[in-house]
Phi, psi and omega in degrees: 000155173292151181279186184295344180261004177083008181271139179292137177269340179227142187222131172248121180254120173264105189111060193291351177254003179299130180295323177293317181296318181291323176296322178294316179300319179297318179296317182290323177296324177296340176269270186224352184294129183236348178230127182229134170249125176255110182259127180183177177294133178304128183194161174302327180294320178293318178297319180294323178297318179296317180298318182297326179282326179297334181283349179276146175202154174244116185065235181259004184281128175276155176250124178266122182235126177247148169255143183232125177293124184210133179229118180302332183273008178236065184298336180297337181264353187297314184298317180290313183296309182286331177300327179295326178293311181293335177292340179282345182146174182298145175247124184280330183211136172244129178247110179271103191232010181274159179165160177232148180275324184074184178231108189305310182298313179295317185291328175296324181276343182231087185306327180294328174292322177296320179298322179298321176299314181294320180293323179290306188285331184246298184300313179298323180289324177298314180297308181293322181296317179291322178300313180289322180298318179296321179291320178295319178297321180295324179277344172088008179196168176128169179235139173244112182255122184250121180274101178265217181196154173299336179297342180288339184289320176202120184288140181256155177304322186289338181209044187290339177289309176298314183298320180292325178292323177288327176297319177296316179298317182297314179296320177300314182295323177297313179296321179296320177299320178293320181295330183266359181301130180088358181270350187096356181257129182257121176256128180232128179260131180247125182242086176281157168275215178294123179247131180284099180222178175300323184295329184256007186299330182276356184261153173291137184291136181269161175301152179060033178299150182227186185234161176303323181294322178293322177294319179299319178297318179295323177297315179299316179294321179296322177296316181296323181274352186056046178289152175266330179221136179232126176257141180223115353289163187299329183291347176298335181300316180289321180299313183287334175298322178286316181298321183299331185258006176293138174300144184302319179301323178286319181300322181296333183279345183289144180281067183247000000 
């Protein structure tokens, strides 16, 4: 259960090596979170992420961190794998943070690569999201935080495969939030702009670029406010409101 200050005491991260997710976990651990499950493909990176969180403590409190084998591309295993986590006790917050950017040029020429992006970012998220949502609804409380993207608002020529997969995820999360309204489960969608991470290191930096730590701070604030949608940075909301309504002939001319 959340403590008297509203902070989650237990956290399940889907995408356990995500820089945004780990920055969020560190912020929550600095508050009250004491149990963390990092779900991801078994790897040295996942083990190292778990070690880095175990080394954190507040006062004399230890942090318990578990790793959970999880593959977005294996939805048939999601119910069993994630069910084991919820069988250990209530989970206060689930952070759905996995995803791949893909390579637009390569993926256009290789449709199976494009399908892999869509299956990871959308199909895998639908399976894992519903599995966790059902478990949260059964326990009667909790938060499901879905890491979407500003790219979901309007797909661009330069990354429409990734953007369309995030648009699907975003729409799914909105509908799921409506379905869970009144159940005690809070669904929050996070739409960051360009975030400086390993995934975007090969790309030219976009205006209003942000950091994993800034996104983590926005997530923490959004949880406290029980926001349904969080933009990072916040001014992107106004920018995208204008971009979303641009006529397509004009939108095509923009250097996006």
